[in-house]
mmCIF entry with sequence, helices, sheets and N, C-alpha, C, O atoms, coordinates in Angstrom:
data_MODEL
# 
_entry.id   MODEL 
# 
_entity.id                         1 
_entity.type                       polymer 
_entity.pdbx_number_of_molecules   1 
# 
_entity_poly.entity_id                      1 
_entity_poly.type                           'polypeptide(L)' 
_entity_poly.nstd_linkage                   no 
_entity_poly.nstd_monomer                   no 
_entity_poly.pdbx_seq_one_letter_code       MVNTEMLGNGANLLMHDRTWTSSALADIVNGLRDKDYTLIDPASIDREGGVAE 
_entity_poly.pdbx_seq_one_letter_code_can   MVNTEMLGNGANLLMHDRTWTSSALADIVNGLRDKDYTLIDPASIDREGGVAE 
_entity_poly.pdbx_strand_id                 A 
# 
loop_
_entity_poly_seq.entity_id 
_entity_poly_seq.num 
_entity_poly_seq.mon_id 
_entity_poly_seq.hetero 
1 1  MET n 
1 2  VAL n 
1 3  ASN n 
1 4  THR n 
1 5  GLU n 
1 6  MET n 
1 7  LEU n 
1 8  GLY n 
1 9  ASN n 
1 10 GLY n 
1 11 ALA n 
1 12 ASN n 
1 13 LEU n 
1 14 LEU n 
1 15 MET n 
1 16 HIS n 
1 17 ASP n 
1 18 ARG n 
1 19 THR n 
1 20 TRP n 
1 21 THR n 
1 22 SER n 
1 23 SER n 
1 24 ALA n 
1 25 LEU n 
1 26 ALA n 
1 27 ASP n 
1 28 ILE n 
1 29 VAL n 
1 30 ASN n 
1 31 GLY n 
1 32 LEU n 
1 33 ARG n 
1 34 ASP n 
1 35 LYS n 
1 36 ASP n 
1 37 TYR n 
1 38 THR n 
1 39 LEU n 
1 40 ILE n 
1 41 ASP n 
1 42 PRO n 
1 43 ALA n 
1 44 SER n 
1 45 ILE n 
1 46 ASP n 
1 47 ARG n 
1 48 GLU n 
1 49 GLY n 
1 50 GLY n 
1 51 VAL n 
1 52 ALA n 
1 53 GLU n 
# 
_struct_asym.id          A 
_struct_asym.entity_id   1 
# 
loop_
_struct_conf.conf_type_id 
_struct_conf.id 
_struct_conf.pdbx_PDB_helix_id 
_struct_conf.beg_label_comp_id 
_struct_conf.beg_label_asym_id 
_struct_conf.beg_label_seq_id 
_struct_conf.pdbx_beg_PDB_ins_code 
_struct_conf.end_label_comp_id 
_struct_conf.end_label_asym_id 
_struct_conf.end_label_seq_id 
_struct_conf.pdbx_end_PDB_ins_code 
_struct_conf.beg_auth_comp_id 
_struct_conf.beg_auth_asym_id 
_struct_conf.beg_auth_seq_id 
_struct_conf.end_auth_comp_id 
_struct_conf.end_auth_asym_id 
_struct_conf.end_auth_seq_id 
_struct_conf.pdbx_PDB_helix_class 
_struct_conf.details 
_struct_conf.pdbx_PDB_helix_length 
HELX_P HELX_P1 AA1 THR A 19 ? ASP A 34 ? THR A 19 ASP A 34 1 ? 16 
HELX_P HELX_P2 AA2 PRO A 42 ? SER A 44 ? PRO A 42 SER A 44 5 ? 3  
# 
_struct_conf_type.id          HELX_P 
_struct_conf_type.criteria    ? 
_struct_conf_type.reference   ? 
# 
loop_
_atom_site.group_PDB 
_atom_site.id 
_atom_site.type_symbol 
_atom_site.label_atom_id 
_atom_site.label_alt_id 
_atom_site.label_comp_id 
_atom_site.label_asym_id 
_atom_site.label_entity_id 
_atom_site.label_seq_id 
_atom_site.pdbx_PDB_ins_code 
_atom_site.Cartn_x 
_atom_site.Cartn_y 
_atom_site.Cartn_z 
_atom_site.occupancy 
_atom_site.B_iso_or_equiv 
_atom_site.pdbx_formal_charge 
_atom_site.auth_seq_id 
_atom_site.auth_comp_id 
_atom_site.auth_asym_id 
_atom_site.auth_atom_id 
_atom_site.pdbx_PDB_model_num 
ATOM 1   N N  . MET A 1 1  ? 8.221  4.918  0.979   1.00 0.00 ? 1  MET A N  1 
ATOM 2   C CA . MET A 1 1  ? 7.404  4.504  -0.147  1.00 0.00 ? 1  MET A CA 1 
ATOM 3   C C  . MET A 1 1  ? 8.073  3.322  -0.860  1.00 0.00 ? 1  MET A C  1 
ATOM 4   O O  . MET A 1 1  ? 7.373  2.478  -1.420  1.00 0.00 ? 1  MET A O  1 
ATOM 5   N N  . VAL A 1 2  ? 9.309  3.246  -0.855  1.00 0.00 ? 2  VAL A N  1 
ATOM 6   C CA . VAL A 1 2  ? 10.040 2.212  -1.545  1.00 0.00 ? 2  VAL A CA 1 
ATOM 7   C C  . VAL A 1 2  ? 10.121 0.971  -0.695  1.00 0.00 ? 2  VAL A C  1 
ATOM 8   O O  . VAL A 1 2  ? 10.193 -0.148 -1.203  1.00 0.00 ? 2  VAL A O  1 
ATOM 9   N N  . ASN A 1 3  ? 10.110 1.178  0.597   1.00 0.00 ? 3  ASN A N  1 
ATOM 10  C CA . ASN A 1 3  ? 10.294 0.060  1.540   1.00 0.00 ? 3  ASN A CA 1 
ATOM 11  C C  . ASN A 1 3  ? 9.012  -0.194 2.314   1.00 0.00 ? 3  ASN A C  1 
ATOM 12  O O  . ASN A 1 3  ? 8.876  0.176  3.480   1.00 0.00 ? 3  ASN A O  1 
ATOM 13  N N  . THR A 1 4  ? 8.080  -0.834 1.630   1.00 0.00 ? 4  THR A N  1 
ATOM 14  C CA . THR A 1 4  ? 6.790  -1.176 2.227   1.00 0.00 ? 4  THR A CA 1 
ATOM 15  C C  . THR A 1 4  ? 6.414  -2.560 1.712   1.00 0.00 ? 4  THR A C  1 
ATOM 16  O O  . THR A 1 4  ? 6.742  -2.921 0.582   1.00 0.00 ? 4  THR A O  1 
ATOM 17  N N  . GLU A 1 5  ? 5.719  -3.335 2.554   1.00 0.00 ? 5  GLU A N  1 
ATOM 18  C CA . GLU A 1 5  ? 5.351  -4.679 2.221   1.00 0.00 ? 5  GLU A CA 1 
ATOM 19  C C  . GLU A 1 5  ? 4.122  -4.588 1.217   1.00 0.00 ? 5  GLU A C  1 
ATOM 20  O O  . GLU A 1 5  ? 3.707  -5.612 0.675   1.00 0.00 ? 5  GLU A O  1 
ATOM 21  N N  . MET A 1 6  ? 3.576  -3.408 0.989   1.00 0.00 ? 6  MET A N  1 
ATOM 22  C CA . MET A 1 6  ? 2.423  -3.240 0.086   1.00 0.00 ? 6  MET A CA 1 
ATOM 23  C C  . MET A 1 6  ? 2.926  -3.051 -1.336  1.00 0.00 ? 6  MET A C  1 
ATOM 24  O O  . MET A 1 6  ? 2.127  -3.108 -2.270  1.00 0.00 ? 6  MET A O  1 
ATOM 25  N N  . LEU A 1 7  ? 4.182  -2.834 -1.529  1.00 0.00 ? 7  LEU A N  1 
ATOM 26  C CA . LEU A 1 7  ? 4.724  -2.603 -2.917  1.00 0.00 ? 7  LEU A CA 1 
ATOM 27  C C  . LEU A 1 7  ? 4.985  -3.931 -3.494  1.00 0.00 ? 7  LEU A C  1 
ATOM 28  O O  . LEU A 1 7  ? 5.699  -4.750 -2.914  1.00 0.00 ? 7  LEU A O  1 
ATOM 29  N N  . GLY A 1 8  ? 4.407  -4.162 -4.650  1.00 0.00 ? 8  GLY A N  1 
ATOM 30  C CA . GLY A 1 8  ? 4.548  -5.430 -5.359  1.00 0.00 ? 8  GLY A CA 1 
ATOM 31  C C  . GLY A 1 8  ? 4.274  -5.245 -6.847  1.00 0.00 ? 8  GLY A C  1 
ATOM 32  O O  . GLY A 1 8  ? 3.949  -4.148 -7.302  1.00 0.00 ? 8  GLY A O  1 
ATOM 33  N N  . ASN A 1 9  ? 4.410  -6.343 -7.598  1.00 0.00 ? 9  ASN A N  1 
ATOM 34  C CA . ASN A 1 9  ? 4.235  -6.294 -9.035  1.00 0.00 ? 9  ASN A CA 1 
ATOM 35  C C  . ASN A 1 9  ? 2.768  -5.786 -9.275  1.00 0.00 ? 9  ASN A C  1 
ATOM 36  O O  . ASN A 1 9  ? 1.811  -6.289 -8.687  1.00 0.00 ? 9  ASN A O  1 
ATOM 37  N N  . GLY A 1 10 ? 2.656  -4.789 -10.149 1.00 0.00 ? 10 GLY A N  1 
ATOM 38  C CA . GLY A 1 10 ? 1.426  -4.284 -10.576 1.00 0.00 ? 10 GLY A CA 1 
ATOM 39  C C  . GLY A 1 10 ? 0.862  -3.161 -9.556  1.00 0.00 ? 10 GLY A C  1 
ATOM 40  O O  . GLY A 1 10 ? -0.266 -2.687 -9.688  1.00 0.00 ? 10 GLY A O  1 
ATOM 41  N N  . ALA A 1 11 ? 1.651  -2.824 -8.645  1.00 0.00 ? 11 ALA A N  1 
ATOM 42  C CA . ALA A 1 11 ? 1.155  -1.780 -7.640  1.00 0.00 ? 11 ALA A CA 1 
ATOM 43  C C  . ALA A 1 11 ? 1.116  -0.387 -8.262  1.00 0.00 ? 11 ALA A C  1 
ATOM 44  O O  . ALA A 1 11 ? 1.897  -0.037 -9.147  1.00 0.00 ? 11 ALA A O  1 
ATOM 45  N N  . ASN A 1 12 ? 0.167  0.379  -7.750  1.00 0.00 ? 12 ASN A N  1 
ATOM 46  C CA . ASN A 1 12 ? 0.071  1.803  -8.175  1.00 0.00 ? 12 ASN A CA 1 
ATOM 47  C C  . ASN A 1 12 ? 0.414  2.615  -6.999  1.00 0.00 ? 12 ASN A C  1 
ATOM 48  O O  . ASN A 1 12 ? -0.077 2.352  -5.901  1.00 0.00 ? 12 ASN A O  1 
ATOM 49  N N  . LEU A 1 13 ? 1.258  3.622  -7.180  1.00 0.00 ? 13 LEU A N  1 
ATOM 50  C CA . LEU A 1 13 ? 1.615  4.504  -6.140  1.00 0.00 ? 13 LEU A CA 1 
ATOM 51  C C  . LEU A 1 13 ? 0.916  5.904  -6.357  1.00 0.00 ? 13 LEU A C  1 
ATOM 52  O O  . LEU A 1 13 ? 1.078  6.571  -7.379  1.00 0.00 ? 13 LEU A O  1 
ATOM 53  N N  . LEU A 1 14 ? 0.173  6.256  -5.360  1.00 0.00 ? 14 LEU A N  1 
ATOM 54  C CA . LEU A 1 14 ? -0.568 7.531  -5.418  1.00 0.00 ? 14 LEU A CA 1 
ATOM 55  C C  . LEU A 1 14 ? 0.303  8.573  -4.685  1.00 0.00 ? 14 LEU A C  1 
ATOM 56  O O  . LEU A 1 14 ? 0.614  8.425  -3.503  1.00 0.00 ? 14 LEU A O  1 
ATOM 57  N N  . MET A 1 15 ? 0.684  9.624  -5.423  1.00 0.00 ? 15 MET A N  1 
ATOM 58  C CA . MET A 1 15 ? 1.513  10.677 -4.870  1.00 0.00 ? 15 MET A CA 1 
ATOM 59  C C  . MET A 1 15 ? 0.798  12.003 -5.066  1.00 0.00 ? 15 MET A C  1 
ATOM 60  O O  . MET A 1 15 ? 0.502  12.416 -6.187  1.00 0.00 ? 15 MET A O  1 
ATOM 61  N N  . HIS A 1 16 ? 0.524  12.667 -3.926  1.00 0.00 ? 16 HIS A N  1 
ATOM 62  C CA . HIS A 1 16 ? -0.171 13.950 -3.997  1.00 0.00 ? 16 HIS A CA 1 
ATOM 63  C C  . HIS A 1 16 ? 0.782  15.066 -4.453  1.00 0.00 ? 16 HIS A C  1 
ATOM 64  O O  . HIS A 1 16 ? 1.997  15.014 -4.265  1.00 0.00 ? 16 HIS A O  1 
ATOM 65  N N  . ASP A 1 17 ? 0.165  16.051 -5.049  1.00 0.00 ? 17 ASP A N  1 
ATOM 66  C CA . ASP A 1 17 ? 0.907  17.223 -5.501  1.00 0.00 ? 17 ASP A CA 1 
ATOM 67  C C  . ASP A 1 17 ? 1.296  18.100 -4.346  1.00 0.00 ? 17 ASP A C  1 
ATOM 68  O O  . ASP A 1 17 ? 0.608  19.068 -4.023  1.00 0.00 ? 17 ASP A O  1 
ATOM 69  N N  . ARG A 1 18 ? 2.411  17.756 -3.720  1.00 0.00 ? 18 ARG A N  1 
ATOM 70  C CA . ARG A 1 18 ? 2.894  18.497 -2.586  1.00 0.00 ? 18 ARG A CA 1 
ATOM 71  C C  . ARG A 1 18 ? 4.370  18.797 -2.789  1.00 0.00 ? 18 ARG A C  1 
ATOM 72  O O  . ARG A 1 18 ? 5.038  18.152 -3.597  1.00 0.00 ? 18 ARG A O  1 
ATOM 73  N N  . THR A 1 19 ? 4.876  19.780 -2.050  1.00 0.00 ? 19 THR A N  1 
ATOM 74  C CA . THR A 1 19 ? 6.299  20.178 -2.189  1.00 0.00 ? 19 THR A CA 1 
ATOM 75  C C  . THR A 1 19 ? 7.165  18.956 -1.890  1.00 0.00 ? 19 THR A C  1 
ATOM 76  O O  . THR A 1 19 ? 8.088  18.673 -2.654  1.00 0.00 ? 19 THR A O  1 
ATOM 77  N N  . TRP A 1 20 ? 6.913  18.251 -0.851  1.00 0.00 ? 20 TRP A N  1 
ATOM 78  C CA . TRP A 1 20 ? 7.776  17.132 -0.531  1.00 0.00 ? 20 TRP A CA 1 
ATOM 79  C C  . TRP A 1 20 ? 7.778  16.075 -1.489  1.00 0.00 ? 20 TRP A C  1 
ATOM 80  O O  . TRP A 1 20 ? 8.767  15.350 -1.600  1.00 0.00 ? 20 TRP A O  1 
ATOM 81  N N  . THR A 1 21 ? 6.640  15.905 -2.273  1.00 0.00 ? 21 THR A N  1 
ATOM 82  C CA . THR A 1 21 ? 6.595  14.912 -3.283  1.00 0.00 ? 21 THR A CA 1 
ATOM 83  C C  . THR A 1 21 ? 7.580  15.187 -4.406  1.00 0.00 ? 21 THR A C  1 
ATOM 84  O O  . THR A 1 21 ? 8.325  14.309 -4.844  1.00 0.00 ? 21 THR A O  1 
ATOM 85  N N  . SER A 1 22 ? 7.559  16.457 -4.866  1.00 0.00 ? 22 SER A N  1 
ATOM 86  C CA . SER A 1 22 ? 8.484  16.732 -5.933  1.00 0.00 ? 22 SER A CA 1 
ATOM 87  C C  . SER A 1 22 ? 9.953  16.680 -5.475  1.00 0.00 ? 22 SER A C  1 
ATOM 88  O O  . SER A 1 22 ? 10.831 16.338 -6.267  1.00 0.00 ? 22 SER A O  1 
ATOM 89  N N  . SER A 1 23 ? 10.217 17.006 -4.242  1.00 0.00 ? 23 SER A N  1 
ATOM 90  C CA . SER A 1 23 ? 11.520 16.956 -3.658  1.00 0.00 ? 23 SER A CA 1 
ATOM 91  C C  . SER A 1 23 ? 12.069 15.457 -3.465  1.00 0.00 ? 23 SER A C  1 
ATOM 92  O O  . SER A 1 23 ? 13.268 15.187 -3.532  1.00 0.00 ? 23 SER A O  1 
ATOM 93  N N  . ALA A 1 24 ? 11.121 14.571 -3.233  1.00 0.00 ? 24 ALA A N  1 
ATOM 94  C CA . ALA A 1 24 ? 11.532 13.133 -3.066  1.00 0.00 ? 24 ALA A CA 1 
ATOM 95  C C  . ALA A 1 24 ? 11.408 12.320 -4.288  1.00 0.00 ? 24 ALA A C  1 
ATOM 96  O O  . ALA A 1 24 ? 11.841 11.168 -4.293  1.00 0.00 ? 24 ALA A O  1 
ATOM 97  N N  . LEU A 1 25 ? 10.817 12.866 -5.379  1.00 0.00 ? 25 LEU A N  1 
ATOM 98  C CA . LEU A 1 25 ? 10.502 12.041 -6.550  1.00 0.00 ? 25 LEU A CA 1 
ATOM 99  C C  . LEU A 1 25 ? 11.775 11.327 -7.112  1.00 0.00 ? 25 LEU A C  1 
ATOM 100 O O  . LEU A 1 25 ? 11.731 10.124 -7.369  1.00 0.00 ? 25 LEU A O  1 
ATOM 101 N N  . ALA A 1 26 ? 12.859 12.037 -7.295  1.00 0.00 ? 26 ALA A N  1 
ATOM 102 C CA . ALA A 1 26 ? 14.083 11.408 -7.901  1.00 0.00 ? 26 ALA A CA 1 
ATOM 103 C C  . ALA A 1 26 ? 14.520 10.209 -6.976  1.00 0.00 ? 26 ALA A C  1 
ATOM 104 O O  . ALA A 1 26 ? 14.847 9.144  -7.500  1.00 0.00 ? 26 ALA A O  1 
ATOM 105 N N  . ASP A 1 27 ? 14.531 10.359 -5.671  1.00 0.00 ? 27 ASP A N  1 
ATOM 106 C CA . ASP A 1 27 ? 14.930 9.258  -4.803  1.00 0.00 ? 27 ASP A CA 1 
ATOM 107 C C  . ASP A 1 27 ? 13.916 8.152  -4.875  1.00 0.00 ? 27 ASP A C  1 
ATOM 108 O O  . ASP A 1 27 ? 14.318 6.993  -4.773  1.00 0.00 ? 27 ASP A O  1 
ATOM 109 N N  . ILE A 1 28 ? 12.709 8.390  -5.031  1.00 0.00 ? 28 ILE A N  1 
ATOM 110 C CA . ILE A 1 28 ? 11.689 7.307  -5.073  1.00 0.00 ? 28 ILE A CA 1 
ATOM 111 C C  . ILE A 1 28 ? 11.810 6.517  -6.401  1.00 0.00 ? 28 ILE A C  1 
ATOM 112 O O  . ILE A 1 28 ? 11.741 5.289  -6.441  1.00 0.00 ? 28 ILE A O  1 
ATOM 113 N N  . VAL A 1 29 ? 11.993 7.292  -7.462  1.00 0.00 ? 29 VAL A N  1 
ATOM 114 C CA . VAL A 1 29 ? 12.182 6.605  -8.786  1.00 0.00 ? 29 VAL A CA 1 
ATOM 115 C C  . VAL A 1 29 ? 13.472 5.821  -8.723  1.00 0.00 ? 29 VAL A C  1 
ATOM 116 O O  . VAL A 1 29 ? 13.471 4.647  -9.094  1.00 0.00 ? 29 VAL A O  1 
ATOM 117 N N  . ASN A 1 30 ? 14.529 6.375  -8.294  1.00 0.00 ? 30 ASN A N  1 
ATOM 118 C CA . ASN A 1 30 ? 15.794 5.549  -8.238  1.00 0.00 ? 30 ASN A CA 1 
ATOM 119 C C  . ASN A 1 30 ? 15.649 4.410  -7.319  1.00 0.00 ? 30 ASN A C  1 
ATOM 120 O O  . ASN A 1 30 ? 16.173 3.340  -7.627  1.00 0.00 ? 30 ASN A O  1 
ATOM 121 N N  . GLY A 1 31 ? 14.975 4.532  -6.196  1.00 0.00 ? 31 GLY A N  1 
ATOM 122 C CA . GLY A 1 31 ? 14.767 3.392  -5.226  1.00 0.00 ? 31 GLY A CA 1 
ATOM 123 C C  . GLY A 1 31 ? 14.022 2.256  -5.902  1.00 0.00 ? 31 GLY A C  1 
ATOM 124 O O  . GLY A 1 31 ? 14.365 1.083  -5.754  1.00 0.00 ? 31 GLY A O  1 
ATOM 125 N N  . LEU A 1 32 ? 12.957 2.648  -6.672  1.00 0.00 ? 32 LEU A N  1 
ATOM 126 C CA . LEU A 1 32 ? 12.152 1.617  -7.318  1.00 0.00 ? 32 LEU A CA 1 
ATOM 127 C C  . LEU A 1 32 ? 12.931 0.906  -8.383  1.00 0.00 ? 32 LEU A C  1 
ATOM 128 O O  . LEU A 1 32 ? 12.868 -0.315 -8.523  1.00 0.00 ? 32 LEU A O  1 
ATOM 129 N N  . ARG A 1 33 ? 13.684 1.708  -9.147  1.00 0.00 ? 33 ARG A N  1 
ATOM 130 C CA . ARG A 1 33 ? 14.502 1.140  -10.270 1.00 0.00 ? 33 ARG A CA 1 
ATOM 131 C C  . ARG A 1 33 ? 15.579 0.196  -9.670  1.00 0.00 ? 33 ARG A C  1 
ATOM 132 O O  . ARG A 1 33 ? 15.874 -0.853 -10.241 1.00 0.00 ? 33 ARG A O  1 
ATOM 133 N N  . ASP A 1 34 ? 16.169 0.593  -8.489  1.00 0.00 ? 34 ASP A N  1 
ATOM 134 C CA . ASP A 1 34 ? 17.126 -0.243 -7.802  1.00 0.00 ? 34 ASP A CA 1 
ATOM 135 C C  . ASP A 1 34 ? 16.546 -1.598 -7.430  1.00 0.00 ? 34 ASP A C  1 
ATOM 136 O O  . ASP A 1 34 ? 17.283 -2.577 -7.319  1.00 0.00 ? 34 ASP A O  1 
ATOM 137 N N  . LYS A 1 35 ? 15.265 -1.663 -7.242  1.00 0.00 ? 35 LYS A N  1 
ATOM 138 C CA . LYS A 1 35 ? 14.614 -2.912 -6.916  1.00 0.00 ? 35 LYS A CA 1 
ATOM 139 C C  . LYS A 1 35 ? 14.047 -3.538 -8.100  1.00 0.00 ? 35 LYS A C  1 
ATOM 140 O O  . LYS A 1 35 ? 13.213 -4.432 -7.961  1.00 0.00 ? 35 LYS A O  1 
ATOM 141 N N  . ASP A 1 36 ? 14.431 -3.144 -9.279  1.00 0.00 ? 36 ASP A N  1 
ATOM 142 C CA . ASP A 1 36 ? 14.047 -3.778 -10.580 1.00 0.00 ? 36 ASP A CA 1 
ATOM 143 C C  . ASP A 1 36 ? 12.614 -3.504 -10.929 1.00 0.00 ? 36 ASP A C  1 
ATOM 144 O O  . ASP A 1 36 ? 12.053 -4.265 -11.718 1.00 0.00 ? 36 ASP A O  1 
ATOM 145 N N  . TYR A 1 37 ? 11.965 -2.474 -10.404 1.00 0.00 ? 37 TYR A N  1 
ATOM 146 C CA . TYR A 1 37 ? 10.625 -2.127 -10.809 1.00 0.00 ? 37 TYR A CA 1 
ATOM 147 C C  . TYR A 1 37 ? 10.745 -1.255 -12.135 1.00 0.00 ? 37 TYR A C  1 
ATOM 148 O O  . TYR A 1 37 ? 11.728 -0.546 -12.347 1.00 0.00 ? 37 TYR A O  1 
ATOM 149 N N  . THR A 1 38 ? 9.754  -1.353 -12.942 1.00 0.00 ? 38 THR A N  1 
ATOM 150 C CA . THR A 1 38 ? 9.637  -0.565 -14.130 1.00 0.00 ? 38 THR A CA 1 
ATOM 151 C C  . THR A 1 38 ? 8.517  0.447  -13.998 1.00 0.00 ? 38 THR A C  1 
ATOM 152 O O  . THR A 1 38 ? 7.411  0.115  -13.571 1.00 0.00 ? 38 THR A O  1 
ATOM 153 N N  . LEU A 1 39 ? 8.800  1.635  -14.352 1.00 0.00 ? 39 LEU A N  1 
ATOM 154 C CA . LEU A 1 39 ? 7.743  2.788  -14.290 1.00 0.00 ? 39 LEU A CA 1 
ATOM 155 C C  . LEU A 1 39 ? 7.195  2.881  -15.682 1.00 0.00 ? 39 LEU A C  1 
ATOM 156 O O  . LEU A 1 39 ? 7.923  2.781  -16.670 1.00 0.00 ? 39 LEU A O  1 
ATOM 157 N N  . ILE A 1 40 ? 5.839  3.082  -15.749 1.00 0.00 ? 40 ILE A N  1 
ATOM 158 C CA . ILE A 1 40 ? 5.162  3.201  -17.029 1.00 0.00 ? 40 ILE A CA 1 
ATOM 159 C C  . ILE A 1 40 ? 4.239  4.441  -16.950 1.00 0.00 ? 40 ILE A C  1 
ATOM 160 O O  . ILE A 1 40 ? 3.903  4.947  -15.880 1.00 0.00 ? 40 ILE A O  1 
ATOM 161 N N  . ASP A 1 41 ? 3.879  4.865  -18.094 1.00 0.00 ? 41 ASP A N  1 
ATOM 162 C CA . ASP A 1 41 ? 2.939  5.994  -18.177 1.00 0.00 ? 41 ASP A CA 1 
ATOM 163 C C  . ASP A 1 41 ? 1.524  5.420  -17.939 1.00 0.00 ? 41 ASP A C  1 
ATOM 164 O O  . ASP A 1 41 ? 1.123  4.549  -18.711 1.00 0.00 ? 41 ASP A O  1 
ATOM 165 N N  . PRO A 1 42 ? 0.757  5.835  -16.947 1.00 0.00 ? 42 PRO A N  1 
ATOM 166 C CA . PRO A 1 42 ? -0.567 5.284  -16.763 1.00 0.00 ? 42 PRO A CA 1 
ATOM 167 C C  . PRO A 1 42 ? -1.494 5.278  -17.905 1.00 0.00 ? 42 PRO A C  1 
ATOM 168 O O  . PRO A 1 42 ? -2.456 4.511  -17.937 1.00 0.00 ? 42 PRO A O  1 
ATOM 169 N N  . ALA A 1 43 ? -1.217 6.143  -18.875 1.00 0.00 ? 43 ALA A N  1 
ATOM 170 C CA . ALA A 1 43 ? -2.018 6.211  -20.130 1.00 0.00 ? 43 ALA A CA 1 
ATOM 171 C C  . ALA A 1 43 ? -1.803 4.960  -20.958 1.00 0.00 ? 43 ALA A C  1 
ATOM 172 O O  . ALA A 1 43 ? -2.629 4.676  -21.825 1.00 0.00 ? 43 ALA A O  1 
ATOM 173 N N  . SER A 1 44 ? -0.734 4.189  -20.743 1.00 0.00 ? 44 SER A N  1 
ATOM 174 C CA . SER A 1 44 ? -0.446 3.001  -21.493 1.00 0.00 ? 44 SER A CA 1 
ATOM 175 C C  . SER A 1 44 ? -1.191 1.835  -20.960 1.00 0.00 ? 44 SER A C  1 
ATOM 176 O O  . SER A 1 44 ? -1.130 0.777  -21.586 1.00 0.00 ? 44 SER A O  1 
ATOM 177 N N  . ILE A 1 45 ? -1.909 1.918  -19.836 1.00 0.00 ? 45 ILE A N  1 
ATOM 178 C CA . ILE A 1 45 ? -2.584 0.747  -19.265 1.00 0.00 ? 45 ILE A CA 1 
ATOM 179 C C  . ILE A 1 45 ? -4.057 0.759  -19.945 1.00 0.00 ? 45 ILE A C  1 
ATOM 180 O O  . ILE A 1 45 ? -4.800 1.741  -19.961 1.00 0.00 ? 45 ILE A O  1 
ATOM 181 N N  . ASP A 1 46 ? -4.326 -0.445 -20.475 1.00 0.00 ? 46 ASP A N  1 
ATOM 182 C CA . ASP A 1 46 ? -5.695 -0.578 -21.102 1.00 0.00 ? 46 ASP A CA 1 
ATOM 183 C C  . ASP A 1 46 ? -6.722 -0.840 -20.113 1.00 0.00 ? 46 ASP A C  1 
ATOM 184 O O  . ASP A 1 46 ? -6.396 -0.995 -18.936 1.00 0.00 ? 46 ASP A O  1 
ATOM 185 N N  . ARG A 1 47 ? -7.977 -0.907 -20.495 1.00 0.00 ? 47 ARG A N  1 
ATOM 186 C CA . ARG A 1 47 ? -9.124 -1.021 -19.616 1.00 0.00 ? 47 ARG A CA 1 
ATOM 187 C C  . ARG A 1 47 ? -9.126 -2.369 -18.821 1.00 0.00 ? 47 ARG A C  1 
ATOM 188 O O  . ARG A 1 47 ? -9.702 -2.451 -17.736 1.00 0.00 ? 47 ARG A O  1 
ATOM 189 N N  . GLU A 1 48 ? -8.475 -3.409 -19.382 1.00 0.00 ? 48 GLU A N  1 
ATOM 190 C CA . GLU A 1 48 ? -8.393 -4.716 -18.727 1.00 0.00 ? 48 GLU A CA 1 
ATOM 191 C C  . GLU A 1 48 ? -7.216 -4.800 -17.872 1.00 0.00 ? 48 GLU A C  1 
ATOM 192 O O  . GLU A 1 48 ? -6.981 -5.866 -17.303 1.00 0.00 ? 48 GLU A O  1 
ATOM 193 N N  . GLY A 1 49 ? -6.425 -3.759 -17.713 1.00 0.00 ? 49 GLY A N  1 
ATOM 194 C CA . GLY A 1 49 ? -5.350 -3.733 -16.727 1.00 0.00 ? 49 GLY A CA 1 
ATOM 195 C C  . GLY A 1 49 ? -4.023 -4.154 -17.377 1.00 0.00 ? 49 GLY A C  1 
ATOM 196 O O  . GLY A 1 49 ? -3.015 -4.217 -16.674 1.00 0.00 ? 49 GLY A O  1 
ATOM 197 N N  . GLY A 1 50 ? -3.977 -4.447 -18.694 1.00 0.00 ? 50 GLY A N  1 
ATOM 198 C CA . GLY A 1 50 ? -2.727 -4.798 -19.326 1.00 0.00 ? 50 GLY A CA 1 
ATOM 199 C C  . GLY A 1 50 ? -2.085 -3.579 -19.921 1.00 0.00 ? 50 GLY A C  1 
ATOM 200 O O  . GLY A 1 50 ? -2.722 -2.533 -20.054 1.00 0.00 ? 50 GLY A O  1 
ATOM 201 N N  . VAL A 1 51 ? -0.865 -3.699 -20.270 1.00 0.00 ? 51 VAL A N  1 
ATOM 202 C CA . VAL A 1 51 ? -0.139 -2.524 -20.817 1.00 0.00 ? 51 VAL A CA 1 
ATOM 203 C C  . VAL A 1 51 ? -0.213 -2.660 -22.374 1.00 0.00 ? 51 VAL A C  1 
ATOM 204 O O  . VAL A 1 51 ? 0.172  -3.663 -22.976 1.00 0.00 ? 51 VAL A O  1 
ATOM 205 N N  . ALA A 1 52 ? -0.735 -1.571 -22.952 1.00 0.00 ? 52 ALA A N  1 
ATOM 206 C CA . ALA A 1 52 ? -0.821 -1.432 -24.396 1.00 0.00 ? 52 ALA A CA 1 
ATOM 207 C C  . ALA A 1 52 ? 0.561  -1.369 -25.042 1.00 0.00 ? 52 ALA A C  1 
ATOM 208 O O  . ALA A 1 52 ? 1.433  -0.645 -24.561 1.00 0.00 ? 52 ALA A O  1 
ATOM 209 N N  . GLU A 1 53 ? 0.765  -2.093 -26.090 1.00 0.00 ? 53 GLU A N  1 
ATOM 210 C CA . GLU A 1 53 ? 2.034  -2.049 -26.800 1.00 0.00 ? 53 GLU A CA 1 
ATOM 211 C C  . GLU A 1 53 ? 2.154  -0.800 -27.583 1.00 0.00 ? 53 GLU A C  1 
ATOM 212 O O  . GLU A 1 53 ? 3.166  -0.586 -28.251 1.00 0.00 ? 53 GLU A O  1 
# 
């Protein structure tokens, strides 16, 4: 999930509620942060696609 050409600025990652997802979540988050991605709460995205302050 961290090493895909589809991952880019503004990307949304869909993760299904499965056992392997919760097991892999810490590695995924750390891998994204290692690549300087920032994770945000989806509730903070406004209707136009910007991040609400």
